[in-house]
N, CA, C and O of each residue as an XYZ file, in Angstrom:
360
protein
N     -10.927      5.213     -8.565
C     -10.779      5.427     -7.147
C     -10.881      6.905     -6.849
O     -10.462      7.748     -7.643
N     -11.435      7.202     -5.715
C     -11.568      8.587     -5.301
C     -10.734      8.775     -4.052
O     -10.799      7.948     -3.142
N      -9.961      9.827     -3.984
C      -9.182     10.090     -2.790
C      -7.920     10.847     -3.132
O      -7.615     11.090     -4.299
N      -7.193     11.215     -2.091
C      -5.929     11.910     -2.270
C      -4.908     11.281     -1.340
O      -5.261     10.661     -0.337
N      -3.664     11.444     -1.679
C      -2.621     10.929     -0.806
C      -2.701     11.631      0.530
O      -3.000     12.823      0.605
N      -2.429     10.879      1.589
C      -2.477     11.430      2.924
C      -3.884     11.476      3.496
O      -4.071     11.912      4.632
N      -4.863     11.041      2.741
C      -6.254     11.047      3.198
C      -6.787      9.617      3.219
O      -6.322      8.755      2.474
N      -7.757      9.385      4.075
C      -8.387      8.073      4.131
C      -9.524      8.051      3.131
O     -10.216      9.052      2.945
N      -9.716      6.915      2.490
C     -10.832      6.791      1.571
C     -11.226      5.346      1.390
O     -10.469      4.438      1.735
N     -12.380      5.136      0.864
C     -12.957      3.818      0.669
C     -12.333      3.142     -0.545
O     -12.254      3.741     -1.617
N     -11.894      1.918     -0.385
C     -11.258      1.185     -1.475
C     -12.325      0.542     -2.347
O     -13.164     -0.209     -1.851
N     -12.299      0.830     -3.629
C     -13.246      0.266     -4.587
C     -12.498     -0.198     -5.825
O     -12.480      0.497     -6.841
N     -11.891     -1.352     -5.745
C     -11.211     -1.955     -6.871
C     -11.922     -3.269     -7.131
O     -12.300     -3.964     -6.188
N     -12.108     -3.615     -8.371
C     -12.846     -4.818     -8.735
C     -12.368     -6.019     -7.921
O     -11.187     -6.364     -7.938
N     -13.296     -6.644     -7.214
C     -12.995     -7.835     -6.436
C     -12.427     -7.570     -5.064
O     -12.119     -8.520     -4.344
N     -12.273     -6.307     -4.667
C     -11.674     -5.993     -3.373
C     -12.591     -5.071     -2.567
O     -12.103     -4.286     -1.754
N     -13.879     -5.149     -2.770
C     -14.791     -4.317     -2.014
C     -14.990     -4.894     -0.614
O     -14.651     -6.050     -0.362
N     -15.517     -4.122      0.256
C     -15.785     -4.517      1.636
C     -16.877     -5.577      1.706
O     -16.925     -6.333      2.676
N     -17.737     -5.655      0.728
C     -18.869     -6.572      0.714
C     -18.410     -7.995      0.960
O     -17.493     -8.481      0.298
N     -19.045     -8.663      1.908
C     -18.764    -10.059      2.187
C     -17.585    -10.294      3.102
O     -17.266    -11.446      3.395
N     -16.922     -9.243      3.569
C     -15.786     -9.404      4.466
C     -16.300     -9.497      5.889
O     -17.060     -8.640      6.339
N     -15.885    -10.538      6.598
C     -16.286    -10.651      7.994
C     -15.087    -10.330      8.870
O     -13.943    -10.565      8.480
N     -15.346     -9.803     10.029
C     -14.275     -9.457     10.943
C     -13.793     -8.032     10.738
O     -14.216     -7.341      9.812
N     -12.896     -7.606     11.625
C     -12.408     -6.227     11.564
C     -11.454     -6.003     10.392
O     -10.772     -6.921      9.935
N     -11.426     -4.777      9.927
C     -10.476     -4.389      8.884
C      -9.211     -3.854      9.538
O      -9.265     -3.277     10.624
N      -8.090     -4.043      8.887
C      -6.804     -3.545      9.379
C      -6.446     -2.259      8.642
O      -6.856     -2.050      7.500
N      -5.692     -1.419      9.295
C      -5.229     -0.154      8.715
C      -3.910     -0.383      7.976
O      -2.995     -1.007      8.513
N      -3.815      0.118      6.751
C      -2.589      0.005      5.954
C      -2.194      1.377      5.427
O      -3.031      2.261      5.245
N      -0.873      1.531      5.183
C      -0.328      2.731      4.550
C       0.537      2.292      3.380
O       1.292      1.325      3.480
N       0.423      3.003      2.283
C       1.198      2.715      1.083
C       2.062      3.931      0.777
O       1.551      5.023      0.531
N       3.385      3.729      0.796
C       4.327      4.811      0.534
C       4.920      4.671     -0.864
O       5.259      3.568     -1.293
N       5.042      5.789     -1.568
C       5.686      5.849     -2.877
C       7.076      6.436     -2.675
O       7.233      7.472     -2.029
N       8.099      5.757     -3.240
C       9.480      6.155     -3.016
C      10.174      6.544     -4.311
O       9.800      6.091     -5.392
N      11.194      7.394     -4.189
C      11.976      7.796     -5.361
C      13.111      6.800     -5.585
O      13.212      5.806     -4.866
N      13.961      7.057     -6.573
C      15.042      6.136     -6.938
C      16.061      5.940     -5.817
O      16.732      4.910     -5.762
N      16.177      6.923     -4.926
C      17.106      6.822     -3.803
C      16.488      6.096     -2.609
O      17.146      5.914     -1.585
N      15.228      5.683     -2.738
C      14.559      4.977     -1.652
C      13.959      5.893     -0.607
O      13.640      5.446      0.495
N      13.801      7.163     -0.927
C      13.214      8.144      0.001
C      11.735      8.316     -0.307
O      11.323      8.271     -1.466
N      10.948      8.513      0.730
C       9.507      8.711      0.566
C       9.264     10.007     -0.194
O       9.804     11.056      0.157
N       8.431      9.922     -1.257
C       8.157     11.089     -2.109
C       6.983     11.922     -1.624
O       7.029     13.150     -1.683
N       5.937     11.273     -1.147
C       4.694     11.974     -0.823
C       4.069     11.394      0.437
O       4.532     10.387      0.973
N       3.024     12.038      0.891
C       2.252     11.478      2.006
C       1.689     10.128      1.577
O       1.434      9.915      0.392
N       1.493      9.216      2.521
C       1.028      7.876      2.147
C      -0.457      7.835      1.794
O      -1.242      8.685      2.215
N      -0.813      6.823      1.012
C      -2.221      6.462      0.865
C      -2.555      5.627      2.087
O      -1.786      4.735      2.447
N      -3.664      5.888      2.726
C      -4.115      5.097      3.865
C      -5.409      4.416      3.483
O      -6.297      5.034      2.894
N      -5.516      3.130      3.821
C      -6.723      2.387      3.494
C      -6.887      1.226      4.455
O      -5.973      0.908      5.217
N      -8.031      0.603      4.421
C      -8.322     -0.549      5.250
C      -8.507     -1.778      4.369
O      -9.022     -1.685      3.255
N      -8.084     -2.925      4.880
C      -8.269     -4.198      4.188
C      -8.390     -5.291      5.250
O      -7.921     -5.117      6.374
N      -9.012     -6.410      4.901
C      -9.202     -7.474      5.893
C      -7.930     -8.250      6.207
O      -7.832     -8.861      7.271
N      -6.937     -8.238      5.284
C      -5.722     -9.021      5.507
C      -4.603     -8.515      4.598
O      -4.821     -7.677      3.723
N      -3.390     -9.050      4.830
C      -2.219     -8.625      4.055
C      -2.353     -8.955      2.577
O      -1.940     -8.167      1.725
N      -2.919    -10.100      2.268
C      -3.058    -10.504      0.866
C      -3.923     -9.509      0.093
O      -3.561     -9.100     -1.010
N      -5.056     -9.121      0.662
C      -5.936     -8.152      0.010
C      -5.260     -6.793     -0.073
O      -5.343     -6.122     -1.102
N      -4.590     -6.380      1.001
C      -3.876     -5.097      0.988
C      -2.795     -5.100     -0.089
O      -2.564     -4.077     -0.733
N      -2.135     -6.234     -0.290
C      -1.126     -6.347     -1.346
C      -1.728     -6.184     -2.730
O      -1.113     -5.582     -3.610
N      -2.925     -6.717     -2.928
C      -3.611     -6.558     -4.216
C      -3.975     -5.092     -4.459
O      -3.856     -4.592     -5.577
N      -4.416     -4.417     -3.412
C      -4.724     -2.986     -3.530
C      -3.454     -2.215     -3.885
O      -3.463     -1.369     -4.779
N      -2.364     -2.511     -3.180
C      -1.093     -1.829     -3.440
C      -0.632     -2.052     -4.880
O      -0.199     -1.111     -5.544
N      -0.721     -3.278     -5.359
C      -0.318     -3.564     -6.739
C      -1.165     -2.782     -7.746
O      -0.657     -2.331     -8.772
N      -2.446     -2.626     -7.451
C      -3.326     -1.865     -8.349
C      -2.936     -0.391     -8.393
O      -3.087      0.250     -9.433
N      -2.440      0.156     -7.295
C      -2.040      1.561     -7.235
C      -0.601      1.791     -7.674
O      -0.217      2.930     -7.942
N       0.189      0.752     -7.752
C       1.633      0.882     -7.980
C       1.987      1.591     -9.283
O       2.801      2.515     -9.270
N       1.409      1.191    -10.387
C       1.687      1.784    -11.697
C       3.179      1.834    -11.998
O       3.676      2.835    -12.515
N       3.896      0.758    -11.678
C       5.316      0.653    -11.977
C       6.245      1.390    -11.037
O       7.462      1.364    -11.220
N       5.691      2.042    -10.038
C       6.520      2.821     -9.110
C       7.052      1.944     -7.972
O       6.554      0.843     -7.739
N       8.062      2.444     -7.275
C       8.614      1.778     -6.100
C       7.728      2.115     -4.910
O       7.472      3.285     -4.629
N       7.259      1.077     -4.208
C       6.335      1.301     -3.093
C       6.658      0.394     -1.911
O       7.306     -0.643     -2.055
N       6.187      0.817     -0.737
C       6.227      0.004      0.477
C       4.823     -0.020      1.070
O       4.128      0.996      1.090
N       4.421     -1.182      1.548
C       3.131     -1.372      2.201
C       3.377     -1.656      3.672
O       4.142     -2.555      4.023
N       2.719     -0.877      4.534
C       2.885     -1.006      5.984
C       1.542     -1.238      6.663
O       0.504     -0.740      6.226
N       1.595     -2.016      7.753
C       0.461     -2.216      8.658
C       0.993     -1.869     10.037
O       1.745     -2.639     10.634
N       0.597     -0.698     10.543
C       1.172     -0.230     11.808
C       2.662     -0.029     11.633
O       3.090      0.653     10.702
N       3.468     -0.619     12.522
C       4.921     -0.505     12.437
C       5.546     -1.683     11.699
O       6.768     -1.824     11.686
N       4.737     -2.517     11.093
C       5.206     -3.711     10.391
C       5.201     -3.480      8.881
O       4.171     -3.157      8.291
N       6.371     -3.652      8.270
C       6.445     -3.578      6.809
C       5.915     -4.892      6.255
O       6.438     -5.965      6.559
N       4.872     -4.795      5.438
C       4.230     -5.982      4.882
C       4.980     -6.462      3.646
O       5.292     -7.646      3.519
N       5.265     -5.538      2.739
C       5.897     -5.907      1.474
C       6.380     -4.641      0.767
O       5.926     -3.538      1.074
N       7.300     -4.809     -0.178
C       7.734     -3.704     -1.018
C       7.910     -4.196     -2.442
O       8.134     -5.381     -2.687
N       7.804     -3.263     -3.371
C       7.855     -3.551     -4.803
C       8.771     -2.560     -5.494
O       8.820     -1.389     -5.120
N       9.503     -3.027     -6.510
C      10.203     -2.144     -7.435
C      11.526     -1.575     -6.983
O      11.981     -0.585     -7.555
N      12.168     -2.156     -5.981
C      13.437     -1.612     -5.536
C      14.575     -2.055     -6.435
O      14.663     -3.221     -6.817
N      15.455     -1.104     -6.773
C      16.660     -1.431     -7.536
C      17.666     -2.045     -6.577
O      17.453     -2.030     -5.365
N      18.748     -2.578     -7.099
C      19.770     -3.177     -6.249
C      20.345     -2.184     -5.247
O      20.626     -2.556     -4.108
N      20.524     -0.927     -5.649
C      21.118      0.066     -4.759
C      20.207      0.444     -3.598
O      20.686      0.819     -2.528
N      18.906      0.349     -3.804
C      17.960      0.711     -2.746
C      17.340     -0.522     -2.101
O      16.471     -0.387     -1.239
N      17.760     -1.708     -2.493
C      17.126     -2.939     -2.036
C      17.247     -3.145     -0.533
O      16.383     -3.785      0.066
N      18.304     -2.616      0.094
C      18.485     -2.795      1.538
C      17.302     -2.233      2.312
O      16.963     -2.751      3.376
N      16.671     -1.186      1.801
C      15.527     -0.602      2.485
C      14.354     -1.573      2.503
O      13.528     -1.521      3.414
N      14.268     -2.444      1.526
C      13.158     -3.367      1.417
C      13.246     -4.494      2.444
O      12.238     -5.144      2.720
N      14.392     -4.736      3.002
C      14.567     -5.835      3.957
C      14.174     -5.463      5.355
O      14.269     -6.288      6.263
């Protein structure tokens, strides 16, 4: 993948290319969080046709880290929260 956090870039992960997608793409943001549940860096921003595809992209970028996936003001999903930080995931 080519890109930097806080920048928009084209998603190219096996099986998740734009090719063959009909309809508009949605804007997503992926935040990486520390052990206290605080945002560590600027988000990755990308487009995907739906939440399921965006979740697959997020999982590919996760690398075992705690993350949150957002679409606009809607939290789509989160991964890797410990019990102490789990309240943020709800």
